[in-house]
C-alpha positions in Angstrom: 21.0 5.7 23.5 24.0 6.8 24.3 23.1 7.9 27.9 24.2 5.6 30.8 21.0 5.8 32.2 18.9 5.1 29.3 17.2 3.2 27.6 14.5 2.3 30.5 11.0 1.1 30.2 8.8 2.0 32.7 5.3 1.0 34.0 4.3 3.4 36.5 0.6 2.8 38.2 -1.0 6.0 39.7 -4.2 4.0 41.3 -4.9 4.1 45.0 -5.5 0.4 45.3 -2.9 -2.6 46.2 -2.1 -3.7 42.7 0.6 -2.6 40.7 1.8 -2.1 37.0 2.7 -5.5 35.0 4.3 -6.9 32.1 2.7 -10.2 30.8 3.5 -12.9 28.8 1.0 -15.6 27.3 1.9 -18.7 25.5 -1.7 -19.6 23.7 -1.3 -22.6 21.3 -3.7 -25.8 20.5 -1.0 -28.2 21.9 0.4 -27.3 25.3 2.8 -29.4 26.7 4.3 -29.8 29.5 8.0 -28.2 30.5 6.7 -25.3 27.9 8.7 -22.0 28.6 5.8 -19.5 28.9 8.0 -15.9 28.8 11.9 -15.4 29.4 14.0 -12.1 30.0 17.4 -12.4 28.7 20.4 -10.1 29.5 23.2 -9.4 27.1 26.7 -7.8 26.9 30.4 -8.0 24.8 33.2 -10.0 26.4 36.7 -8.2 26.1 37.5 -10.7 23.2 39.9 -8.6 20.0 36.4 -8.5 18.7 34.0 -8.4 20.8 31.0 -11.5 20.9 27.8 -10.3 21.9 27.5 -13.0 25.5 24.0 -14.4 26.9 25.2 -13.6 30.7 21.9 -13.7 32.5 18.7 -15.0 31.7 14.9 -15.8 33.1 12.1 -18.1 32.5 9.6 -19.6 33.2 8.0 -23.0 32.4 4.9 -25.1 32.5 5.7 -28.2 34.2 2.7 -30.0 34.2 -0.5 -28.4 31.8 -2.8 -31.0 33.3 -6.0 -29.3 34.0 -6.6 -29.4 37.9 -2.8 -30.1 38.7 -1.0 -27.2 37.0 2.6 -26.8 38.1 5.6 -24.0 37.1 8.9 -23.3 38.1 10.9 -20.2 37.6 14.5 -20.8 36.5 17.5 -17.9 37.0 20.5 -18.5 35.0 23.6 -16.9 34.6 27.0 -17.3 32.4 29.8 -19.7 34.6 33.0 -19.9 33.2 32.6 -19.6 30.0 28.8 -21.2 30.0 25.1 -20.9 30.8 24.0 -21.9 33.1 20.1 -21.8 33.0 19.8 -24.1 36.8 21.6 -21.7 39.2 18.9 -20.6 40.6 15.1 -23.0 40.4 12.0 -22.4 42.5 9.4 -24.4 41.5 6.5 -26.7 43.7 7.0 -24.7 46.8 11.1 -25.8 46.5 14.6 -24.6 45.7 17.0 -25.7 43.9 20.7 -23.9 43.8 22.1 -26.3 40.7 19.1 -28.7 40.3 16.7 -28.6 37.8 14.2 -30.4 39.7 14.6 -29.5 42.5 13.1 -32.4 45.1 13.0 -30.5 48.7 12.1 -27.4 50.6 16.1 -26.7 49.4 18.0 -28.8 47.0 21.9 -28.1 46.2 23.9 -29.9 43.0 27.0 -29.4 42.1 28.3 -31.2 39.2 31.6 -33.3 39.7 34.0 -31.0 39.4 36.2 -30.9 42.7 34.1 -28.2 44.2 32.0 -29.9 47.5 27.9 -29.3 47.3 27.8 -27.3 50.3 26.3 -24.3 52.8 28.1 -22.1 54.2 26.6 -20.3 57.2 28.4 -17.3 57.4 28.3 -14.1 60.3 30.7 -10.5 59.6 33.8 -11.1 61.9 33.2 -14.6 63.4 34.1 -17.8 62.2 32.0 -19.6 59.2 30.9 -22.8 59.4 29.8 -25.3 55.9 27.8 -28.4 55.5 28.5 -30.4 52.4 30.1 -33.3 50.9 33.9 -33.7 50.3 35.3 -35.0 46.9 34.8 -38.3 47.8 30.8 -38.6 48.8 31.3 -37.9 52.5 29.3 -35.4 54.7 30.9 -33.1 56.2 30.8 -30.0 58.5 33.3 -27.7 59.7 34.5 -24.8 60.4 36.5 -22.0 58.0 38.6 -19.6 59.7 40.8 -17.4 57.5 39.9 -19.1 54.5 41.9 -22.2 56.4 38.9 -24.9 56.8 38.9 -27.6 59.0 36.4 -30.7 58.9 35.0 -31.4 62.4 32.1 -34.1 61.6 32.1 -36.3 59.4 30.0 -39.1 58.1 31.3 -42.0 54.8 28.5 -43.7 53.0 29.1 -47.3 55.3 28.1 -45.4 58.3 31.4 -44.2 59.7 31.4 -41.3 61.8 34.5 -39.0 63.1 34.2 -36.0 64.9 37.0 -33.6 65.1 39.4 -36.6 63.9 40.1 -37.8 67.6 36.5 -40.1 67.9 36.0 -42.2 65.3 32.7 -44.7 65.1 32.5 -47.3 63.3 28.5 -48.4 61.5 28.9 -51.3 64.1 28.5 -49.1 67.3 25.5 -49.2 68.6 24.1 -46.6 71.5 20.8 -46.1 70.5 18.7 -44.9 73.6 22.0 -44.3 75.3 23.0 -41.1 76.9 26.6 -40.6 77.2 28.0 -37.0 78.7 31.5 -35.8 79.7 34.7 -35.3 77.5 36.0 -38.4 75.2 39.7 -39.1 75.2 41.5 -40.9 72.8 43.3 -43.7 74.0 46.7 -44.6 73.0 45.9 -48.3 71.5 
């Protein structure tokens, strides 16, 4: 249609109970298997090439990750186009877990980023205030920091050997034993 608001598919329900309209995808075969895609919705559009190319910019699909009778599981996948490549694991919902970048999330929240120089991180942002983040840097060091006006400052880091650095002023190596010890007051870096 040439109208900017068409075409539209509308599923309307006029009953007075708590049920809404539905759209059903069925996959019924004689050889059901784990990881079968049960239904997919795809979103296409042109790019701006001289001769426009049709690009799949997004999709949603549901998979049956386990079809064993009595222990059936499924996963929802939401994908987008990322820098010219399809990424079908932008968001995955599976077994009560959420994966961002992880095809098979194994925790309530599982963040995964390809080794591309950008760390997987979680940002905590409040409008008009300092933003904080927790994530890994490119050297596999766990960092907690703040970001003010696009300038990042690491406030705490933990390297793979167990060494901790707090603000760059207090360093604790993996041999320090602080079990059952309360530490109060201000730490001051000594001159030595």
